[in-house]
Biotite code that builds the C-alpha atoms (Angstrom):
import biotite.structure as struc

atoms = struc.array([
    struc.Atom([0.000, 0.000, 0.000], chain_id="A", res_id=1, res_name="UNK", atom_name="CA", element="C"),
    struc.Atom([2.539, 2.597, 1.198], chain_id="A", res_id=2, res_name="UNK", atom_name="CA", element="C"),
    struc.Atom([5.744, 2.304, 3.217], chain_id="A", res_id=3, res_name="UNK", atom_name="CA", element="C"),
    struc.Atom([4.021, 4.053, 6.133], chain_id="A", res_id=4, res_name="UNK", atom_name="CA", element="C"),
    struc.Atom([0.736, 2.131, 6.304], chain_id="A", res_id=5, res_name="UNK", atom_name="CA", element="C"),
    struc.Atom([0.887, -1.618, 6.719], chain_id="A", res_id=6, res_name="UNK", atom_name="CA", element="C"),
    struc.Atom([-2.380, -3.537, 6.289], chain_id="A", res_id=7, res_name="UNK", atom_name="CA", element="C"),
    struc.Atom([-2.969, -6.948, 7.881], chain_id="A", res_id=8, res_name="UNK", atom_name="CA", element="C"),
    struc.Atom([-6.183, -8.949, 7.469], chain_id="A", res_id=9, res_name="UNK", atom_name="CA", element="C"),
    struc.Atom([-7.139, -11.703, 9.903], chain_id="A", res_id=10, res_name="UNK", atom_name="CA", element="C"),
    struc.Atom([-10.594, -13.238, 9.675], chain_id="A", res_id=11, res_name="UNK", atom_name="CA", element="C"),
    struc.Atom([-12.990, -10.345, 10.356], chain_id="A", res_id=12, res_name="UNK", atom_name="CA", element="C"),
    struc.Atom([-10.294, -7.975, 11.630], chain_id="A", res_id=13, res_name="UNK", atom_name="CA", element="C"),
    struc.Atom([-8.811, -5.173, 9.577], chain_id="A", res_id=14, res_name="UNK", atom_name="CA", element="C"),
    struc.Atom([-5.476, -4.145, 11.077], chain_id="A", res_id=15, res_name="UNK", atom_name="CA", element="C"),
    struc.Atom([-3.427, -1.135, 10.032], chain_id="A", res_id=16, res_name="UNK", atom_name="CA", element="C"),
    struc.Atom([-0.030, -0.113, 11.365], chain_id="A", res_id=17, res_name="UNK", atom_name="CA", element="C"),
    struc.Atom([0.154, 3.671, 11.002], chain_id="A", res_id=18, res_name="UNK", atom_name="CA", element="C"),
    struc.Atom([3.408, 5.440, 11.840], chain_id="A", res_id=19, res_name="UNK", atom_name="CA", element="C"),
    struc.Atom([1.973, 8.896, 11.119], chain_id="A", res_id=20, res_name="UNK", atom_name="CA", element="C"),
    struc.Atom([4.146, 9.433, 8.045], chain_id="A", res_id=21, res_name="UNK", atom_name="CA", element="C"),
    struc.Atom([1.556, 8.529, 5.378], chain_id="A", res_id=22, res_name="UNK", atom_name="CA", element="C"),
    struc.Atom([0.292, 11.117, 2.930], chain_id="A", res_id=23, res_name="UNK", atom_name="CA", element="C"),
    struc.Atom([-3.288, 12.335, 3.107], chain_id="A", res_id=24, res_name="UNK", atom_name="CA", element="C"),
    struc.Atom([-3.904, 10.684, -0.284], chain_id="A", res_id=25, res_name="UNK", atom_name="CA", element="C"),
    struc.Atom([-3.210, 7.240, 1.236], chain_id="A", res_id=26, res_name="UNK", atom_name="CA", element="C"),
    struc.Atom([-6.247, 7.286, 3.538], chain_id="A", res_id=27, res_name="UNK", atom_name="CA", element="C"),
    struc.Atom([-9.030, 7.127, 0.915], chain_id="A", res_id=28, res_name="UNK", atom_name="CA", element="C"),
    struc.Atom([-7.366, 3.985, -0.495], chain_id="A", res_id=29, res_name="UNK", atom_name="CA", element="C"),
    struc.Atom([-7.179, 2.595, 3.037], chain_id="A", res_id=30, res_name="UNK", atom_name="CA", element="C"),
    struc.Atom([-10.923, 3.254, 3.306], chain_id="A", res_id=31, res_name="UNK", atom_name="CA", element="C"),
    struc.Atom([-11.475, 1.278, 0.104], chain_id="A", res_id=32, res_name="UNK", atom_name="CA", element="C"),
    struc.Atom([-9.602, -1.665, 1.643], chain_id="A", res_id=33, res_name="UNK", atom_name="CA", element="C"),
    struc.Atom([-11.797, -1.465, 4.768], chain_id="A", res_id=34, res_name="UNK", atom_name="CA", element="C"),
    struc.Atom([-14.905, -1.492, 2.570], chain_id="A", res_id=35, res_name="UNK", atom_name="CA", element="C"),
    struc.Atom([-13.597, -4.556, 0.695], chain_id="A", res_id=36, res_name="UNK", atom_name="CA", element="C"),
    struc.Atom([-13.077, -6.338, 4.033], chain_id="A", res_id=37, res_name="UNK", atom_name="CA", element="C"),
    struc.Atom([-16.645, -5.381, 5.005], chain_id="A", res_id=38, res_name="UNK", atom_name="CA", element="C"),
    struc.Atom([-17.897, -6.994, 1.816], chain_id="A", res_id=39, res_name="UNK", atom_name="CA", element="C"),
    struc.Atom([-16.064, -10.226, 2.700], chain_id="A", res_id=40, res_name="UNK", atom_name="CA", element="C"),
    struc.Atom([-17.520, -10.156, 6.234], chain_id="A", res_id=41, res_name="UNK", atom_name="CA", element="C"),
    struc.Atom([-20.910, -8.483, 5.839], chain_id="A", res_id=42, res_name="UNK", atom_name="CA", element="C"),
    struc.Atom([-22.060, -9.233, 9.381], chain_id="A", res_id=43, res_name="UNK", atom_name="CA", element="C"),
    struc.Atom([-19.376, -7.345, 11.332], chain_id="A", res_id=44, res_name="UNK", atom_name="CA", element="C"),
    struc.Atom([-15.762, -6.205, 11.049], chain_id="A", res_id=45, res_name="UNK", atom_name="CA", element="C"),
    struc.Atom([-13.355, -4.865, 13.643], chain_id="A", res_id=46, res_name="UNK", atom_name="CA", element="C"),
    struc.Atom([-10.832, -2.155, 12.758], chain_id="A", res_id=47, res_name="UNK", atom_name="CA", element="C"),
    struc.Atom([-7.584, -2.175, 14.734], chain_id="A", res_id=48, res_name="UNK", atom_name="CA", element="C"),
    struc.Atom([-4.937, 0.526, 14.380], chain_id="A", res_id=49, res_name="UNK", atom_name="CA", element="C"),
    struc.Atom([-1.476, -0.015, 15.807], chain_id="A", res_id=50, res_name="UNK", atom_name="CA", element="C"),
    struc.Atom([0.501, 3.163, 16.505], chain_id="A", res_id=51, res_name="UNK", atom_name="CA", element="C"),
    struc.Atom([4.202, 2.212, 16.787], chain_id="A", res_id=52, res_name="UNK", atom_name="CA", element="C"),
    struc.Atom([6.438, 3.733, 19.445], chain_id="A", res_id=53, res_name="UNK", atom_name="CA", element="C"),
    struc.Atom([8.348, 5.653, 16.757], chain_id="A", res_id=54, res_name="UNK", atom_name="CA", element="C"),
    struc.Atom([5.196, 7.167, 15.210], chain_id="A", res_id=55, res_name="UNK", atom_name="CA", element="C"),
    struc.Atom([5.024, 10.858, 14.456], chain_id="A", res_id=56, res_name="UNK", atom_name="CA", element="C"),
    struc.Atom([1.960, 13.079, 14.544], chain_id="A", res_id=57, res_name="UNK", atom_name="CA", element="C"),
    struc.Atom([0.318, 13.095, 11.098], chain_id="A", res_id=58, res_name="UNK", atom_name="CA", element="C"),
    struc.Atom([0.331, 16.267, 9.035], chain_id="A", res_id=59, res_name="UNK", atom_name="CA", element="C"),
    struc.Atom([-2.757, 18.509, 9.255], chain_id="A", res_id=60, res_name="UNK", atom_name="CA", element="C"),
    struc.Atom([-3.795, 17.248, 5.806], chain_id="A", res_id=61, res_name="UNK", atom_name="CA", element="C"),
    struc.Atom([-3.407, 13.622, 6.908], chain_id="A", res_id=62, res_name="UNK", atom_name="CA", element="C"),
    struc.Atom([-5.380, 14.329, 10.096], chain_id="A", res_id=63, res_name="UNK", atom_name="CA", element="C"),
    struc.Atom([-8.255, 15.684, 8.000], chain_id="A", res_id=64, res_name="UNK", atom_name="CA", element="C"),
    struc.Atom([-8.096, 12.592, 5.766], chain_id="A", res_id=65, res_name="UNK", atom_name="CA", element="C"),
    struc.Atom([-8.110, 10.327, 8.840], chain_id="A", res_id=66, res_name="UNK", atom_name="CA", element="C"),
    struc.Atom([-11.157, 12.182, 10.182], chain_id="A", res_id=67, res_name="UNK", atom_name="CA", element="C"),
    struc.Atom([-12.944, 11.690, 6.858], chain_id="A", res_id=68, res_name="UNK", atom_name="CA", element="C"),
    struc.Atom([-12.021, 7.997, 6.901], chain_id="A", res_id=69, res_name="UNK", atom_name="CA", element="C"),
    struc.Atom([-13.384, 7.556, 10.440], chain_id="A", res_id=70, res_name="UNK", atom_name="CA", element="C"),
    struc.Atom([-16.641, 9.232, 9.427], chain_id="A", res_id=71, res_name="UNK", atom_name="CA", element="C"),
    struc.Atom([-16.992, 7.171, 6.232], chain_id="A", res_id=72, res_name="UNK", atom_name="CA", element="C"),
    struc.Atom([-20.005, 4.902, 6.544], chain_id="A", res_id=73, res_name="UNK", atom_name="CA", element="C"),
    struc.Atom([-19.043, 1.246, 6.740], chain_id="A", res_id=74, res_name="UNK", atom_name="CA", element="C"),
    struc.Atom([-22.157, -0.445, 7.985], chain_id="A", res_id=75, res_name="UNK", atom_name="CA", element="C"),
    struc.Atom([-20.495, -3.646, 9.097], chain_id="A", res_id=76, res_name="UNK", atom_name="CA", element="C"),
    struc.Atom([-17.756, -2.008, 11.202], chain_id="A", res_id=77, res_name="UNK", atom_name="CA", element="C"),
    struc.Atom([-18.768, -2.984, 14.740], chain_id="A", res_id=78, res_name="UNK", atom_name="CA", element="C"),
    struc.Atom([-15.787, -1.653, 16.667], chain_id="A", res_id=79, res_name="UNK", atom_name="CA", element="C"),
    struc.Atom([-12.477, 0.170, 16.369], chain_id="A", res_id=80, res_name="UNK", atom_name="CA", element="C"),
    struc.Atom([-9.472, -0.043, 18.654], chain_id="A", res_id=81, res_name="UNK", atom_name="CA", element="C"),
    struc.Atom([-6.143, 1.720, 18.791], chain_id="A", res_id=82, res_name="UNK", atom_name="CA", element="C"),
    struc.Atom([-3.058, 0.230, 20.372], chain_id="A", res_id=83, res_name="UNK", atom_name="CA", element="C"),
    struc.Atom([-0.576, 2.979, 21.253], chain_id="A", res_id=84, res_name="UNK", atom_name="CA", element="C"),
    struc.Atom([2.798, 1.319, 21.658], chain_id="A", res_id=85, res_name="UNK", atom_name="CA", element="C"),
    struc.Atom([4.702, 4.450, 22.678], chain_id="A", res_id=86, res_name="UNK", atom_name="CA", element="C"),
    struc.Atom([5.448, 5.096, 26.311], chain_id="A", res_id=87, res_name="UNK", atom_name="CA", element="C"),
    struc.Atom([6.209, 8.287, 28.170], chain_id="A", res_id=88, res_name="UNK", atom_name="CA", element="C"),
    struc.Atom([5.001, 11.726, 27.152], chain_id="A", res_id=89, res_name="UNK", atom_name="CA", element="C"),
    struc.Atom([4.574, 10.942, 23.437], chain_id="A", res_id=90, res_name="UNK", atom_name="CA", element="C"),
    struc.Atom([2.467, 7.860, 24.122], chain_id="A", res_id=91, res_name="UNK", atom_name="CA", element="C"),
    struc.Atom([0.349, 9.754, 26.649], chain_id="A", res_id=92, res_name="UNK", atom_name="CA", element="C"),
    struc.Atom([-0.200, 12.542, 24.121], chain_id="A", res_id=93, res_name="UNK", atom_name="CA", element="C"),
    struc.Atom([-1.380, 10.099, 21.444], chain_id="A", res_id=94, res_name="UNK", atom_name="CA", element="C"),
    struc.Atom([-3.699, 8.373, 23.915], chain_id="A", res_id=95, res_name="UNK", atom_name="CA", element="C"),
    struc.Atom([-5.110, 11.775, 24.949], chain_id="A", res_id=96, res_name="UNK", atom_name="CA", element="C"),
    struc.Atom([-5.878, 12.703, 21.330], chain_id="A", res_id=97, res_name="UNK", atom_name="CA", element="C"),
    struc.Atom([-7.542, 9.321, 20.760], chain_id="A", res_id=98, res_name="UNK", atom_name="CA", element="C"),
    struc.Atom([-9.544, 9.686, 23.967], chain_id="A", res_id=99, res_name="UNK", atom_name="CA", element="C"),
    struc.Atom([-10.829, 12.993, 22.591], chain_id="A", res_id=100, res_name="UNK", atom_name="CA", element="C"),
    struc.Atom([-11.939, 11.182, 19.443], chain_id="A", res_id=101, res_name="UNK", atom_name="CA", element="C"),
    struc.Atom([-13.588, 8.509, 21.577], chain_id="A", res_id=102, res_name="UNK", atom_name="CA", element="C"),
    struc.Atom([-15.423, 10.992, 23.805], chain_id="A", res_id=103, res_name="UNK", atom_name="CA", element="C"),
    struc.Atom([-16.400, 13.671, 21.292], chain_id="A", res_id=104, res_name="UNK", atom_name="CA", element="C"),
    struc.Atom([-16.663, 11.711, 18.045], chain_id="A", res_id=105, res_name="UNK", atom_name="CA", element="C"),
    struc.Atom([-20.039, 10.495, 16.910], chain_id="A", res_id=106, res_name="UNK", atom_name="CA", element="C"),
    struc.Atom([-19.264, 7.170, 15.335], chain_id="A", res_id=107, res_name="UNK", atom_name="CA", element="C"),
    struc.Atom([-21.704, 4.309, 14.826], chain_id="A", res_id=108, res_name="UNK", atom_name="CA", element="C"),
    struc.Atom([-19.301, 1.816, 16.417], chain_id="A", res_id=109, res_name="UNK", atom_name="CA", element="C"),
    struc.Atom([-17.618, 1.326, 19.776], chain_id="A", res_id=110, res_name="UNK", atom_name="CA", element="C"),
    struc.Atom([-14.073, 2.651, 20.277], chain_id="A", res_id=111, res_name="UNK", atom_name="CA", element="C"),
    struc.Atom([-11.361, 1.337, 22.596], chain_id="A", res_id=112, res_name="UNK", atom_name="CA", element="C"),
    struc.Atom([-7.834, 2.598, 23.337], chain_id="A", res_id=113, res_name="UNK", atom_name="CA", element="C"),
    struc.Atom([-5.107, 0.367, 24.726], chain_id="A", res_id=114, res_name="UNK", atom_name="CA", element="C"),
    struc.Atom([-1.368, -0.007, 25.142], chain_id="A", res_id=115, res_name="UNK", atom_name="CA", element="C"),
    struc.Atom([-1.395, -3.801, 24.694], chain_id="A", res_id=116, res_name="UNK", atom_name="CA", element="C"),
    struc.Atom([-2.273, -5.768, 21.563], chain_id="A", res_id=117, res_name="UNK", atom_name="CA", element="C"),
    struc.Atom([-3.700, -8.797, 23.359], chain_id="A", res_id=118, res_name="UNK", atom_name="CA", element="C"),
    struc.Atom([-5.912, -6.654, 25.598], chain_id="A", res_id=119, res_name="UNK", atom_name="CA", element="C"),
    struc.Atom([-7.289, -4.745, 22.594], chain_id="A", res_id=120, res_name="UNK", atom_name="CA", element="C"),
    struc.Atom([-7.897, -7.980, 20.701], chain_id="A", res_id=121, res_name="UNK", atom_name="CA", element="C"),
    struc.Atom([-9.763, -9.430, 23.678], chain_id="A", res_id=122, res_name="UNK", atom_name="CA", element="C"),
    struc.Atom([-12.003, -6.366, 23.788], chain_id="A", res_id=123, res_name="UNK", atom_name="CA", element="C"),
    struc.Atom([-12.577, -6.542, 20.029], chain_id="A", res_id=124, res_name="UNK", atom_name="CA", element="C"),
    struc.Atom([-13.391, -10.253, 20.001], chain_id="A", res_id=125, res_name="UNK", atom_name="CA", element="C"),
    struc.Atom([-16.115, -9.607, 22.592], chain_id="A", res_id=126, res_name="UNK", atom_name="CA", element="C"),
    struc.Atom([-17.677, -7.031, 20.227], chain_id="A", res_id=127, res_name="UNK", atom_name="CA", element="C"),
    struc.Atom([-17.578, -9.192, 17.098], chain_id="A", res_id=128, res_name="UNK", atom_name="CA", element="C"),
    struc.Atom([-19.551, -12.217, 15.928], chain_id="A", res_id=129, res_name="UNK", atom_name="CA", element="C"),
    struc.Atom([-19.636, -15.061, 18.442], chain_id="A", res_id=130, res_name="UNK", atom_name="CA", element="C"),
    struc.Atom([-18.416, -12.642, 21.147], chain_id="A", res_id=131, res_name="UNK", atom_name="CA", element="C"),
    struc.Atom([-17.123, -14.369, 24.257], chain_id="A", res_id=132, res_name="UNK", atom_name="CA", element="C"),
    struc.Atom([-16.681, -17.669, 22.407], chain_id="A", res_id=133, res_name="UNK", atom_name="CA", element="C"),
    struc.Atom([-13.860, -16.007, 20.440], chain_id="A", res_id=134, res_name="UNK", atom_name="CA", element="C"),
    struc.Atom([-11.684, -15.135, 23.440], chain_id="A", res_id=135, res_name="UNK", atom_name="CA", element="C"),
    struc.Atom([-9.678, -18.285, 22.784], chain_id="A", res_id=136, res_name="UNK", atom_name="CA", element="C"),
    struc.Atom([-8.639, -16.918, 19.386], chain_id="A", res_id=137, res_name="UNK", atom_name="CA", element="C"),
    struc.Atom([-6.818, -13.908, 20.864], chain_id="A", res_id=138, res_name="UNK", atom_name="CA", element="C"),
    struc.Atom([-3.393, -15.647, 21.094], chain_id="A", res_id=139, res_name="UNK", atom_name="CA", element="C"),
    struc.Atom([-3.677, -16.895, 17.499], chain_id="A", res_id=140, res_name="UNK", atom_name="CA", element="C"),
    struc.Atom([-4.721, -13.462, 16.179], chain_id="A", res_id=141, res_name="UNK", atom_name="CA", element="C"),
    struc.Atom([-1.975, -11.758, 18.168], chain_id="A", res_id=142, res_name="UNK", atom_name="CA", element="C"),
    struc.Atom([0.678, -14.158, 16.894], chain_id="A", res_id=143, res_name="UNK", atom_name="CA", element="C"),
    struc.Atom([-0.481, -13.738, 13.278], chain_id="A", res_id=144, res_name="UNK", atom_name="CA", element="C"),
    struc.Atom([-0.439, -9.932, 13.534], chain_id="A", res_id=145, res_name="UNK", atom_name="CA", element="C"),
    struc.Atom([3.024, -9.907, 15.140], chain_id="A", res_id=146, res_name="UNK", atom_name="CA", element="C"),
    struc.Atom([4.418, -12.251, 12.470], chain_id="A", res_id=147, res_name="UNK", atom_name="CA", element="C"),
    struc.Atom([2.944, -10.171, 9.646], chain_id="A", res_id=148, res_name="UNK", atom_name="CA", element="C"),
    struc.Atom([4.329, -6.981, 11.137], chain_id="A", res_id=149, res_name="UNK", atom_name="CA", element="C"),
    struc.Atom([7.802, -8.485, 11.368], chain_id="A", res_id=150, res_name="UNK", atom_name="CA", element="C"),
    struc.Atom([7.580, -9.796, 7.817], chain_id="A", res_id=151, res_name="UNK", atom_name="CA", element="C"),
    struc.Atom([6.291, -6.627, 6.192], chain_id="A", res_id=152, res_name="UNK", atom_name="CA", element="C"),
    struc.Atom([7.578, -3.891, 8.490], chain_id="A", res_id=153, res_name="UNK", atom_name="CA", element="C"),
    struc.Atom([7.343, -0.384, 6.968], chain_id="A", res_id=154, res_name="UNK", atom_name="CA", element="C"),
    struc.Atom([10.710, 1.056, 6.078], chain_id="A", res_id=155, res_name="UNK", atom_name="CA", element="C"),
    struc.Atom([11.658, 4.468, 7.372], chain_id="A", res_id=156, res_name="UNK", atom_name="CA", element="C"),
    struc.Atom([14.180, 6.182, 9.563], chain_id="A", res_id=157, res_name="UNK", atom_name="CA", element="C"),
    struc.Atom([13.256, 6.600, 13.204], chain_id="A", res_id=158, res_name="UNK", atom_name="CA", element="C"),
])
């Protein structure tokens, strides 16, 4: 897709690793990929965004494009979660911005913010089809996502 947005699909999860360096023009295409995943799983889809520790704040143009993407109607998106991997001040700042989106945004799906992949996946599985029965799939989903990230890691300087 782009060196700064990595897309991973696992069952009814759409996962994107966003380091904040993508161009605004990349987000409409990302939205098209989400819609394609919704077509494959018409009942419900979960959208998971991983924000790496070395992520930068997106440009104002990219922020607007992200806002448009979040507001884009995708009827089968049931939930969205962000995993902020950064620690310290930068991580707290990202979590604060996302909390603002969670509190003040008017989205037709539930939103969750976490610092741990497995915790976010557990929350998401409870929101998706078969709910609590899917908790046992969290380790498998987590392992798959970690392996895909390692295999297709975006290239950039820190």
